[in-house]
N, C-alpha and C positions, 0 to 999 in steps of 0.2 A: 653423513648428511651434508650436502652442500647448501650454502646460503647465498642467495642473490643479493645485490645491493639494494634492490627495491622490489616490493611485491607488485603483482598485477594491480592491486587496489591503489597503491601509491602512484604507479605509472599512469593510471586512468583518473587520478585525482578522486579516488574512491567512488567512481561512477559504476556502480554494480550493473545497472541496466546496459551500459555500453560494453562492459566486460562480457556479459552473457550474449549480447548481440554479436560481438566479434567471434565468440566461440561457435555460434550457430551459423552465421553468414560466411565468415572467412575461414575459420579452422575446419569447418565441416563441409558446408555446401560448396563454397568456391574452391576449396581444396580438391574436391572430387571433380568438379567441372573442368578444372585446369589439368587434372590428370587424364581425364577422358577426352578432353577437347571437344566437348559436345554438351547438348542439353540433357537434363535428367528429369525423371519423375520423382517427386518427393512424397513419401507416404508417412503419415503421422497418426498416432492414436489420440484418444481423448485427452490424456494427461499431457502429452507433448504439445498438443494444440494450445492448451492453456498457457504453457511456457512460451510458445512461439508468438502467440497473440500479443504479449506484452513487450516484445523486443523487435519484431520485424513485420513490415507490411508486405503484401503480395508483390508490390512493385520492386521492393528491395530483394526479395527472393528471385524475382525474374531477372533483375540486374546481375545476380550471381549465377544464373544459368538454370533456374528451375522453370520448366515449361508448364508443369502441371502439379498442383498440390492435391493429394488424394487422402481419404480417410481409410485407415486400416480396417475398421469395422464394417465398411460398406462394400458392396459388390463393385468391382472396378473393371474398366475396359482394358484388355491386354495391350501392352506396347512392347512386344518381344525384341524390337530393335533398339530399345532405349535402356540405358542404365538406370538403376533405381537407388535412391537414398532412403533408407528406412530410419526414421527418428521416433523411437517408441520406448515405452517403459518395459523393463526386462521381466515381464511376467510370463509364466508358462502358457497362458491363454494367448498372449500376443505372439509368442514364438510359433505356436501352432497355426495361428492365422497366417503368419509369414510363410510357413512351410506349405500351406495349402496353395499359395501362389505358384508353387513349383512342383505340385504333386503329379501333374501331367507332364511326363518327360518330353512329349512331342509338342506341347503347347504351354511352355512357361510364360508367365505374364510379362517378365522383364528379362533383360540381358544380364549384365553383371550387377552384383548387389553390394552396397556399402551400408553396413549396419551400425547404427549409433544408438546405444542404450542411454536412456535419460539419467540413469543412476547405476550404482553397483549391481551387477547381476548375481543372483543367488544360484544355488545348485539346481533348483527346479527348472529355471529358464535355460541354464547351460545344458542340462540333460536333454531337454526338449530339442535344443539346437543340435546336439550330437546325433540324435535320432532322426533328424530332418532328412528329406530326400537327398540322395547323393548329388543330384544336379544342382541343388541349392548350395551345398557345401563346396562344390567345384567352382561355382560362380561367386562365392563370397570373397570379395577383394579387401574388405576392411571390417574389423570388429572392434569397437571402441566404446568406453564408458565416458560420457560427456560431463556428468555430475552437475546437471542444472534442473533438478527436480524441485524447483521453487519458482515463485512468480516475482520477477524483478519489476516492481511497480514504478519506482523512481530511481533517481541517482543514488540515494542513500536509504531506500526503503524496499523491503521485500516481505512477502508473506508466503505461508504454505497453503493457504486456501482451505484450511481444516476447520470448517465452520462448526462442527460438532465437538471440537476438542474441549471446550470449556465444560460442556455437560459431561463428557466422558471422564474428565479428570476430577470433577468436583461432586458429581451426583453420587449419593450413598447407594443408589440402586444399581450402579454399574459395578460389575465384578472387577476385582483387582487385576485379573489376567488381561482384561480389556484395556484398562488404563495403562498397564505396563507395556502392552503391545503398542499403544499410541505413543508412549514416550520413546519407545525404540524407533518408531518412524520419525518422530521429531528429531531425535539425536542424529539419525542417519541423514536427514535433510540438512541439518546444521553442518555436518561434515561436508556435504556437497557445496554449501555456501563458502565455507572456509577453503575448500579445495579450489573453487573457482577464483577466489580472491588471492590464492597462494598465501594464506595466513595459517599460522600454527599458534593459536592464541593461548594466553594464560587463562585459566578457568577460575572464576570466583562465584560463590553463592552464599546465601545467608546461613550462618551456622545454626544448626538445630532445626532447619526446615527440611523435613524428610523428603518431600516430593522433589524439591529443587536439588537436594544433594544426590538423590537417585538419578535424576536426569543429567546432572553435571557429570556424574561418574560414567553413565552410559556414553555420553558424548566423548569424554576423555578416552575411554577404551576404544571406541570406534575410530577416533582421530588417530590414536597411536597405531591401530591396525592399518589404517590407510597409509600412514607414513612407512610402515614396515613393508607393505605390499607395493609401494610406488617409490622405488629408489631414486627416480629422476625428479621427484617432487622437491622443490626448493622454496624457501620462505625467507623473508627479510629478517636480519638480525634484530631489528627493532620490532618485537612482537606486540600485537594488540592484546586486549583483554576482553574476554567474553563473560558478561554478567548474566547469571541465571536469576531472573526476578519473577516471582509468582504474582499473578494478577491480584491475589488477595493482599499483597503488600501495598498496593495502591489502587483502590477501587474508585477513588474520587476523580482522577484525571479524565477518564473517558466520559464522565457525566457532565463535565463543565461545558458551558457554552463558550467555545473559543472564538476569537475574533479575527483569525486569519482569513484571507480571501477564500481559500479552499474549504476550510471548515464551515464558514457561513454559507457558501454556495451549496454545499451538499446538505447542510442542516435545514436551510430555509427554502431552497428552490427545488423544483422537480427534476432532479438529475437521474437518469436511468443508465446505469453502467457508467459510461463516460460521455453520454450524450445529453444535451439539453436544448430545448426549443425556446426561442426568444423572438420578440418583435423587433424588426429593424426598419429604419426609415430609408427608402430609396427614392430615386427620381420619379418613380411611378406611384409612390405612396408607401403605405405600411405593408410589410410582408413578413411571414413567419419563416425564420431560418433555423437550422440545426447546427449547433456547435459541438465539437468533439474536444473535451477537456482531457488531453493526454500529452504525451511527450512530443507529439508532432506540432503542437502549438507553442511556439517559442515564448509568446507573451504569457501564456498560462504557466509555463514552467518557471518563468521569471517571477511572476507575481503571486503564485498560489500560496506561498508561506509568508507573504507580507501582510501586515495588518491592513484590514479592509479600508480604513480611512486613508491610509497612505497610497493605496492603489488608485483611488479616484483622484487624489492630488497629483500623483505622478502621471497618470494618463492625461490630465488637464495640462500639465506642463509640456508634455510631448505634442499635444495638439496645438498648443500655443506656439511651440517652436516650429512646427510645420507651417503654421499660418504666417510666421514671420520670415520664413526662408525665402530665397530668391524666387523659387517656383511658386511660392504661395502669396506673392504680393497682391494677387487679385482678390485675396480674401479680406482686404481692408488693411493691407500693409502691417499685419500683425497686431493691430490695436484692439481687435474684438476680444472681449473676455467671456463671451457667450459660447459655451462648448457646442451647443446645438447649431449655432450659426457657423462655427468653424467647420463642423462636420458637413453641413450642407455645402459649404464652399469647396471643401476638399473633394467632395464627390465629383466635382467638375474636372478634377485633375487626374487623368488616367494613371500617372505614375504613382499616385498616392492612394489609389482605391483599395489595393490589397492591405496596405498598412492601416488605412482608415477602418477597413472592415474589422480587423482584429481589435483595434483600439476601441471602436464603437461597441463591439461585442462585449468586451470586458468592462467597459464603462457602464453598459446596461446591466450586466450581471451584478456588479458591485452596487450600483444604485438601487436595483430591485431588492437585493438582499438587505441593504440598509433600510429601505422603505418598510419591509416586513418587520425587521428588527425593532424599529422605533414604534411601529403600530401595534405590537403585541406584548408589551410589558417586558420584553426580554432584556432591556437595559437594566431595569430594576432587578430582575432575576440574576443577571450576570454579576452585578455589584454585590448582591447578597451571597452568591456562590463564592466570590473572591474572599469575602469576609469570613465565611465558614471555613474555607480551605486554608487560609493563611493565619486565621486567628485574630486579625486586626482589620479595622476599617480603612478607608482610603486615606485617612490622615495619620495612620499608624497607631491608632488608639485601640486598645483591647476593649471589646464591648461586653457588657454584662449579659448573662443568660436571658434575663427578662427583656432586655432591649432586642436581642436577636429573635426571641420568640415573638415579640410584638411585630417586628418587621416582617417576619415570615407569615404571620397570620394576616397582616394587611395585604401582602403580596398575593396570597392564595385566594383572597376575596376578589381580586381583580378579574373581571370576566374576560379580559383580553388575553389572559395567560392560558394557553391550551393545556389539556390534561397531561400530555406527554412532557411538557415543560414543567408542570407542577411536580410530576414524578421525579424529574431530574434534580430539581431543587430539593425536594423532600429527601431524595436519596443522599445527596451531598450532606444535608443536615443530619440524617440518621447515622451516617458513617463517620462523622467528625465530632459530633457533640455528645459523646458518651458520658461526660461528666455532668450533664444537665440533669436536674431532678426528673424523676420518671413522670410525675404529674405534668410538668411543663412539656416534656417530650411528647407525651400522649396528646396533649391539647393541640400542639403544632401539627402532629400527624393527622389528627381528626380534621383540622382546618384544611388540609391538603385534599381531602375527599378523593383518595385514590381508589381506583377500581380494584376488584379482587385480584385481577391479573397482575397489576402493578404491585400490589401488596405481596404477592407470592414472589415476584422477581426480587423485591427489596429484601425479603426474608432470606432468600437464597444468597444474595450478595453478602448479607451480614454473616451468614454461616461460613462463607468462604474465607472470612477473616479470622476465624477461630484458629488459635495456635500460632498466630504471627507474634513474634517476639516483641515487636515494637508496639503492638496494640493497634488501635484504630488508625486509619489512614490520616486522620486529621492531626494526630500527634506527630506523625512523621513530617507532615507539611509545616506544622508550626515550628518545629525545630529547625528545618532547613530554610524556611522562607522569612522568618522574622528578622534575620540579619539583613534582609533585602527590602525592608519596608519602603525606603526612599524610591527604589526602582519600581516597586509595586505602585506607589503613588504616581510616579511619572507615567507608567503604562496606563493607569486609569484615566489620567487627565487627557492623554492623547487618544484614548480608546475610541470615543464616540463624539469628539468635539468637532 
């Protein structure tokens, strides 16, 4: 086994999205168009479409030589003179669809075929390919497994898009065979991620946790099989570590009202997918615009994980710098501190319009999110959540159960706090305060006035924690965060000031 001096992840500064983008655009599409010296038709299935959507725009595919992007599942117009790139999941059904494109010897849909499977092909798919029409096999110029059956959302974030996974793994009504099948799929996808990053990680999991031990072992076996079957695979000598952590080990974090720009935008504003509509001031008045919050927006990528209070401050600084620049002297020689006045002035300068548009967009989103945050009792809710999760208040003092209960009851009486937010606070309380007397706990939960639906969700959350060696999530948080009380206090001070 050879070892390179640096993995793909290290060479790309661990930019997973860029790694996947390069595999699709350069190593796959552009490689084919350079070989054929011509345009190609690209055919994708539903699963490949999801992967492609997160890493490449149609304009980027066009730049690499794709003249037409088609869906495998739909009827398509024949282009017998053009070569075709198939980017599909290796299922028997997909291979049969591919074969149908060449079942008419006299009227094949395309010329040469370059077949790229999304992930490792099983026997079913390969057998279907062996039995495909001879004309297809004659025209098959490439067959490769790309190993990108995951969604690269951001530079350091990916998901498998398995929305039913939590239910399948935790529900007592689901058969063990179904949950085992899902874990096999998860472990296979994790191998794809590691193969893409050229990583052969050490594996760690919580001792005594059967589900995580099973999943970790599945992954290790599949990863070892991948190495055995791919002698050219190389990885850096400095190996990473893959932690297998069950959601039941930390039920609290997803419930907390986080204060980063991205979290608050999605939490409080009406974002659909990655799109949001907002009101913008133009020379002709107010108009509704649509923003796309994705990797193509450099400002969004820069600011999304920044504390929302810092976002507004930084945008203000940049607008001030623009107004003070030589091209912005007409804005009052940089002396104006009114951001709206600066925006109005910058609109008169063509060279700054695009930059202003993005700054104004994010200034509006941050301001709107903060407006809703301060008007709906979420500041008080967030402070109490922090106390419940860390075990101490903003001054580093541990509160008595009676004090916590009183604060929660007062919060739940506030009509400005929506039911969904009452549920989140109540859930954080229920998952962290297991040492509180039952009578006090019941009184707090009654004050929350949760719907039957939310009560059921909360009960399922508590069930998912059963068997965790460390007990409730709150205990884990207290042990790890109490040593950081000063940092917690600093964060709270700057959070919403």
